C-alpha angles and dihedrals in degrees: 000000000000111000115209124197093255140034126192117226089262093050091048093052094045095045094044091054092047096044096046090055085058092052096257119137115232113191128189105214122205110212099174103048093248115115123212116240113253093005126109111230141157125222115250107268115151094200092056096039091055086063091068115102118270110273096032116145119236116197109193124203138187130167098288105008092245099102095046089047090053092047094046094103088053092051092049090051091049093047105035093159094054137060116251124201136169121231104238110234092009124219091334094067095042112123106207094204099047113117138168121236122206092249091055092074 
């Protein structure tokens, strides 16, 4: 799979479903200590994130998506064995009731 610098919420949900079926961990990473309602996320902790298997996908989010996009190079350097992506629009554009159905793929 080709990993871009950003995923929309819809891309995140679809790719997460697909990749997890292939055995790849896809993790939504909270960089602002503000969780997203109805979304499973982990708080940014480099020590803990490095424990994920090589090839895991980390999707970082902030309030607007701008800060995580600007820091993407830093994340990629810190986690060279993982794929790092910014959530486009961040927490502000997250739609808590959006879901992906099997036939959407």
